[in-house]
LONU-746810 format. One record per residue (C-alpha): z, x, y negated; residue number from 1. Coordinates in pm, 1 decimal. Each point is the difference from the previous one (the first is absolute). Example, Ala and Ser with C-alpha at 12.3 -4.5 7.8 and 13.67 -1.06 7.14 Angstrom:
<sites>
<site><w>780.0</w><u>1230.0</u><v>450.0</v><i>1</i></site>
<site><w>-66.0</w><u>137.0</u><v>-344.0</v><i>2</i></site>
</sites>
This chain:
<sites>
<site><w>7644.2</w><u>2990.5</u><v>1329.9</v><i>1</i></site>
<site><w>49.2</w><u>25.4</u><v>-386.5</v><i>2</i></site>
<site><w>-174.0</w><u>-315.8</u><v>-71.4</v><i>3</i></site>
<site><w>205.3</w><u>-228.3</u><v>240.1</v><i>4</i></site>
<site><w>301.7</w><u>148.0</u><v>-141.4</v><i>5</i></site>
<site><w>-71.1</w><u>-63.6</u><v>-369.6</v><i>6</i></site>
<site><w>-126.1</w><u>-348.8</u><v>94.3</v><i>7</i></site>
<site><w>342.6</w><u>-74.9</u><v>177.4</v><i>8</i></site>
<site><w>203.8</w><u>134.2</u><v>-303.3</v><i>9</i></site>
<site><w>-220.5</w><u>-200.1</u><v>-224.8</v><i>10</i></site>
<site><w>60.6</w><u>-309.0</u><v>191.2</v><i>11</i></site>
<site><w>384.8</w><u>52.2</u><v>15.1</v><i>12</i></site>
<site><w>14.1</w><u>52.9</u><v>-384.2</v><i>13</i></site>
<site><w>-181.7</w><u>-325.6</u><v>-49.0</v><i>14</i></site>
<site><w>217.7</w><u>-185.9</u><v>247.0</v><i>15</i></site>
<site><w>324.0</w><u>142.4</u><v>-158.0</v><i>16</i></site>
<site><w>-81.3</w><u>-90.1</u><v>-369.5</v><i>17</i></site>
<site><w>109.0</w><u>-364.4</u><v>48.2</v><i>18</i></site>
<site><w>321.1</w><u>94.6</u><v>151.0</v><i>19</i></site>
<site><w>111.1</w><u>230.3</u><v>-283.0</v><i>20</i></site>
<site><w>-111.1</w><u>-258.7</u><v>-248.1</v><i>21</i></site>
<site><w>211.8</w><u>-261.9</u><v>138.6</v><i>22</i></site>
<site><w>318.5</w><u>-86.7</u><v>-201.3</v><i>23</i></site>
<site><w>356.8</w><u>-42.7</u><v>171.7</v><i>24</i></site>
<site><w>234.9</w><u>-185.1</u><v>-234.7</v><i>25</i></site>
<site><w>303.9</w><u>13.4</u><v>262.4</v><i>26</i></site>
<site><w>181.3</w><u>242.5</u><v>200.6</v><i>27</i></site>
<site><w>275.8</w><u>35.2</u><v>270.5</v><i>28</i></site>
<site><w>183.5</w><u>323.3</u><v>56.8</v><i>29</i></site>
<site><w>266.3</w><u>148.9</u><v>227.5</v><i>30</i></site>
<site><w>218.0</w><u>261.3</u><v>-164.4</v><i>31</i></site>
<site><w>223.1</w><u>240.1</u><v>233.1</v><i>32</i></site>
<site><w>228.6</w><u>275.0</u><v>-109.6</v><i>33</i></site>
<site><w>357.3</w><u>83.3</u><v>-113.2</v><i>34</i></site>
<site><w>257.2</w><u>-121.8</u><v>-227.9</v><i>35</i></site>
<site><w>180.3</w><u>280.9</u><v>-194.4</v><i>36</i></site>
<site><w>335.6</w><u>-102.1</u><v>-184.9</v><i>37</i></site>
<site><w>5.9</w><u>113.4</u><v>-348.5</v><i>38</i></site>
<site><w>325.4</w><u>-177.1</u><v>-168.3</v><i>39</i></site>
<site><w>342.4</w><u>179.9</u><v>-30.5</v><i>40</i></site>
<site><w>142.2</w><u>-290.1</u><v>216.5</v><i>41</i></site>
<site><w>-212.9</w><u>75.9</u><v>306.2</v><i>42</i></site>
<site><w>-9.0</w><u>388.5</u><v>-42.8</v><i>43</i></site>
<site><w>370.3</w><u>2.2</u><v>-47.6</v><i>44</i></site>
<site><w>77.1</w><u>-181.7</u><v>346.1</v><i>45</i></site>
<site><w>-261.2</w><u>222.9</u><v>157.8</v><i>46</i></site>
<site><w>-267.9</w><u>-261.8</u><v>80.1</v><i>47</i></site>
<site><w>-299.0</w><u>166.0</u><v>160.6</v><i>48</i></site>
<site><w>-381.9</w><u>-58.4</u><v>-28.3</v><i>49</i></site>
<site><w>-95.6</w><u>-291.4</u><v>195.8</v><i>50</i></site>
<site><w>-311.6</w><u>-202.9</u><v>116.3</v><i>51</i></site>
<site><w>-206.9</w><u>-216.0</u><v>-233.1</v><i>52</i></site>
<site><w>-280.3</w><u>-227.6</u><v>77.2</v><i>53</i></site>
<site><w>-184.8</w><u>-263.7</u><v>-184.7</v><i>54</i></site>
<site><w>-294.6</w><u>-252.0</u><v>35.5</v><i>55</i></site>
<site><w>-191.6</w><u>-110.5</u><v>-311.1</v><i>56</i></site>
<site><w>-251.4</w><u>-235.1</u><v>-103.8</v><i>57</i></site>
<site><w>-194.3</w><u>63.0</u><v>-327.2</v><i>58</i></site>
<site><w>-262.6</w><u>-125.0</u><v>-231.1</v><i>59</i></site>
<site><w>-236.1</w><u>204.5</u><v>-221.1</v><i>60</i></site>
<site><w>-56.4</w><u>-195.7</u><v>-333.7</v><i>61</i></site>
<site><w>-249.9</w><u>236.4</u><v>-93.9</v><i>62</i></site>
<site><w>-91.1</w><u>384.9</u><v>83.0</v><i>63</i></site>
<site><w>310.6</w><u>114.6</u><v>-220.6</v><i>64</i></site>
<site><w>284.1</w><u>-267.9</u><v>72.5</v><i>65</i></site>
<site><w>164.5</w><u>-137.6</u><v>314.1</v><i>66</i></site>
<site><w>303.2</w><u>-197.6</u><v>92.5</v><i>67</i></site>
<site><w>188.4</w><u>49.6</u><v>335.8</v><i>68</i></site>
<site><w>264.1</w><u>-202.4</u><v>190.9</v><i>69</i></site>
<site><w>203.8</w><u>222.6</u><v>251.7</v><i>70</i></site>
<site><w>244.2</w><u>-46.2</u><v>270.2</v><i>71</i></site>
<site><w>188.7</w><u>282.5</u><v>107.8</v><i>72</i></site>
<site><w>305.0</w><u>172.5</u><v>201.0</v><i>73</i></site>
<site><w>195.3</w><u>299.0</u><v>-66.5</v><i>74</i></site>
<site><w>307.7</w><u>150.7</u><v>135.8</v><i>75</i></site>
<site><w>248.7</w><u>284.3</u><v>-76.7</v><i>76</i></site>
<site><w>301.9</w><u>109.3</u><v>212.6</v><i>77</i></site>
<site><w>323.6</w><u>214.9</u><v>8.3</v><i>78</i></site>
<site><w>177.7</w><u>90.3</u><v>321.7</v><i>79</i></site>
<site><w>190.5</w><u>-323.2</u><v>-26.9</v><i>80</i></site>
<site><w>-189.7</w><u>-210.3</u><v>-253.4</v><i>81</i></site>
<site><w>-342.0</w><u>-166.8</u><v>-39.0</v><i>82</i></site>
<site><w>-191.0</w><u>-178.8</u><v>-272.8</v><i>83</i></site>
<site><w>-309.6</w><u>-200.5</u><v>82.1</v><i>84</i></site>
<site><w>-217.4</w><u>-160.5</u><v>-273.0</v><i>85</i></site>
<site><w>-276.6</w><u>-248.5</u><v>29.4</v><i>86</i></site>
<site><w>-194.8</w><u>-20.0</u><v>-341.4</v><i>87</i></site>
<site><w>-245.2</w><u>-258.7</u><v>-101.6</v><i>88</i></site>
<site><w>-184.5</w><u>146.7</u><v>-288.8</v><i>89</i></site>
<site><w>-274.7</w><u>-101.0</u><v>-270.0</v><i>90</i></site>
<site><w>-193.6</w><u>305.0</u><v>-156.6</v><i>91</i></site>
<site><w>-255.7</w><u>40.1</u><v>-254.5</v><i>92</i></site>
<site><w>-225.1</w><u>309.5</u><v>36.7</v><i>93</i></site>
<site><w>-231.8</w><u>180.0</u><v>-234.1</v><i>94</i></site>
<site><w>-295.2</w><u>161.2</u><v>185.2</v><i>95</i></site>
<site><w>-222.8</w><u>293.8</u><v>-63.6</v><i>96</i></site>
<site><w>-305.7</w><u>-30.8</u><v>231.2</v><i>97</i></site>
<site><w>-147.0</w><u>309.7</u><v>135.4</v><i>98</i></site>
<site><w>-316.1</w><u>66.7</u><v>203.7</v><i>99</i></site>
<site><w>155.5</w><u>-11.4</u><v>344.1</v><i>100</i></site>
<site><w>309.4</w><u>-187.6</u><v>-89.2</v><i>101</i></site>
<site><w>264.0</w><u>-83.9</u><v>-279.9</v><i>102</i></site>
<site><w>310.3</w><u>133.4</u><v>-167.7</v><i>103</i></site>
<site><w>273.9</w><u>-248.7</u><v>-111.2</v><i>104</i></site>
<site><w>328.0</w><u>-47.2</u><v>-166.7</v><i>105</i></site>
<site><w>189.4</w><u>-318.7</u><v>-57.8</v><i>106</i></site>
<site><w>342.1</w><u>-169.9</u><v>-54.4</v><i>107</i></site>
<site><w>167.0</w><u>-301.5</u><v>146.3</v><i>108</i></site>
<site><w>294.8</w><u>-208.3</u><v>73.9</v><i>109</i></site>
<site><w>152.7</w><u>-111.7</u><v>342.4</v><i>110</i></site>
<site><w>286.8</w><u>-180.8</u><v>163.7</v><i>111</i></site>
<site><w>173.4</w><u>226.9</u><v>226.3</v><i>112</i></site>
<site><w>211.4</w><u>-131.5</u><v>307.7</v><i>113</i></site>
<site><w>254.8</w><u>262.8</u><v>62.1</v><i>114</i></site>
<site><w>249.8</w><u>30.1</u><v>295.9</v><i>115</i></site>
<site><w>269.1</w><u>268.6</u><v>16.4</v><i>116</i></site>
<site><w>186.0</w><u>53.5</u><v>328.3</v><i>117</i></site>
<site><w>278.8</w><u>240.8</u><v>42.2</v><i>118</i></site>
<site><w>219.1</w><u>112.2</u><v>303.1</v><i>119</i></site>
<site><w>363.0</w><u>-10.1</u><v>-122.2</v><i>120</i></site>
<site><w>89.6</w><u>257.7</u><v>272.3</v><i>121</i></site>
<site><w>331.5</w><u>-168.6</u><v>29.7</v><i>122</i></site>
<site><w>-78.7</w><u>-207.5</u><v>315.7</v><i>123</i></site>
<site><w>-87.1</w><u>-308.3</u><v>-220.8</v><i>124</i></site>
<site><w>-383.9</w><u>25.3</u><v>62.8</v><i>125</i></site>
<site><w>-282.2</w><u>-34.0</u><v>-244.4</v><i>126</i></site>
<site><w>32.7</w><u>-170.6</u><v>-351.3</v><i>127</i></site>
<site><w>-307.5</w><u>-155.6</u><v>-144.5</v><i>128</i></site>
<site><w>-85.9</w><u>-67.3</u><v>-359.4</v><i>129</i></site>
<site><w>-339.4</w><u>-182.6</u><v>-110.6</v><i>130</i></site>
<site><w>-115.8</w><u>-37.8</u><v>-343.8</v><i>131</i></site>
<site><w>-339.4</w><u>-92.4</u><v>-177.1</v><i>132</i></site>
<site><w>-85.0</w><u>200.5</u><v>-295.3</v><i>133</i></site>
<site><w>-289.4</w><u>6.7</u><v>-261.0</v><i>134</i></site>
<site><w>-153.9</w><u>337.5</u><v>-5.8</v><i>135</i></site>
<site><w>-279.9</w><u>208.9</u><v>-172.8</v><i>136</i></site>
<site><w>-255.8</w><u>241.0</u><v>106.1</v><i>137</i></site>
<site><w>-264.0</w><u>231.7</u><v>-132.6</v><i>138</i></site>
<site><w>-264.7</w><u>176.3</u><v>228.2</v><i>139</i></site>
<site><w>-292.5</w><u>221.5</u><v>12.3</v><i>140</i></site>
<site><w>-255.4</w><u>55.9</u><v>274.1</v><i>141</i></site>
<site><w>-356.8</w><u>58.1</u><v>108.5</v><i>142</i></site>
<site><w>-234.1</w><u>-145.6</u><v>252.8</v><i>143</i></site>
<site><w>-313.1</w><u>158.8</u><v>178.8</v><i>144</i></site>
<site><w>-260.5</w><u>-217.2</u><v>142.0</v><i>145</i></site>
<site><w>-78.4</w><u>65.2</u><v>345.1</v><i>146</i></site>
<site><w>-247.1</w><u>-299.5</u><v>9.2</v><i>147</i></site>
<site><w>-90.4</w><u>-241.2</u><v>-280.4</v><i>148</i></site>
<site><w>269.6</w><u>-240.0</u><v>126.0</v><i>149</i></site>
<site><w>255.0</w><u>235.7</u><v>143.9</v><i>150</i></site>
<site><w>217.6</w><u>264.1</u><v>-165.2</v><i>151</i></site>
<site><w>277.8</w><u>235.7</u><v>58.8</v><i>152</i></site>
<site><w>263.7</w><u>140.0</u><v>-264.3</v><i>153</i></site>
<site><w>316.6</w><u>116.5</u><v>-125.1</v><i>154</i></site>
<site><w>267.7</w><u>-152.3</u><v>-231.2</v><i>155</i></site>
<site><w>320.0</w><u>107.2</u><v>-176.9</v><i>156</i></site>
<site><w>230.4</w><u>-288.7</u><v>-130.4</v><i>157</i></site>
<site><w>317.2</w><u>30.9</u><v>-179.8</v><i>158</i></site>
<site><w>253.6</w><u>-309.3</u><v>29.0</v><i>159</i></site>
<site><w>284.6</w><u>-109.2</u><v>-200.4</v><i>160</i></site>
<site><w>231.7</w><u>-264.9</u><v>165.0</v><i>161</i></site>
<site><w>367.0</w><u>-69.9</u><v>-48.1</v><i>162</i></site>
<site><w>153.2</w><u>-249.6</u><v>267.3</v><i>163</i></site>
<site><w>367.9</w><u>-76.2</u><v>21.8</v><i>164</i></site>
<site><w>181.8</w><u>49.5</u><v>347.6</v><i>165</i></site>
<site><w>297.9</w><u>-193.0</u><v>-4.9</v><i>166</i></site>
<site><w>212.3</w><u>140.9</u><v>-301.3</v><i>167</i></site>
<site><w>-175.2</w><u>333.5</u><v>-41.0</v><i>168</i></site>
<site><w>-317.1</w><u>48.3</u><v>-204.1</v><i>169</i></site>
<site><w>-274.2</w><u>221.4</u><v>153.3</v><i>170</i></site>
<site><w>-338.8</w><u>147.7</u><v>-118.5</v><i>171</i></site>
<site><w>-262.0</w><u>20.3</u><v>260.4</v><i>172</i></site>
<site><w>-237.7</w><u>187.0</u><v>-225.3</v><i>173</i></site>
<site><w>-232.0</w><u>211.5</u><v>191.0</v><i>174</i></site>
<site><w>-364.2</w><u>130.4</u><v>71.1</v><i>175</i></site>
<site><w>-247.9</w><u>-96.3</u><v>274.8</v><i>176</i></site>
<site><w>-288.1</w><u>207.6</u><v>109.0</v><i>177</i></site>
<site><w>-249.8</w><u>-157.8</u><v>217.4</v><i>178</i></site>
<site><w>-338.7</w><u>46.1</u><v>173.1</v><i>179</i></site>
<site><w>-207.5</w><u>-316.4</u><v>-6.0</v><i>180</i></site>
<site><w>-290.7</w><u>-151.1</u><v>167.0</v><i>181</i></site>
<site><w>-171.2</w><u>-330.2</u><v>-116.9</v><i>182</i></site>
<site><w>-308.8</w><u>-229.8</u><v>8.7</v><i>183</i></site>
<site><w>-176.8</w><u>-168.6</u><v>-282.2</v><i>184</i></site>
<site><w>-137.8</w><u>-343.8</u><v>46.2</v><i>185</i></site>
</sites>
């Protein structure tokens, strides 16, 4: 009984060595979590935490450096108001490879397509304002490899963006926290 088991373990380890040696230069990931308003503008108006989601495509330039394009969506609301944002971001990431995964930190820039809707409460219906603003982000996170080409992880990102809605300036600064799942290819 012992010999067949030892032979099976030896064969499986020989078969799996090439899979772990394979290099994956690109990745795609889905990030789902929460957006938490941090600016005095949003907190002063009692905007609440809301949904945040993002899809990203990345490229490993080497073991320690990657670049990522992201397309996301986040939302924050009050009783009568809603702000939705669709960011398109470019991020550079420094990576610390670990045995079963990686830790990373990075910074980037993005175009933030923002829409504010407000119920005037005076029978006039909703007022809607749109703006596209340049924004910045920093982030940190980690991934754990569940297979050589598949990972799960978590990320925290801080965003600075200042769109203008009609005549009033606003700051949509906030933090996102996400759980991530991705594949390398």
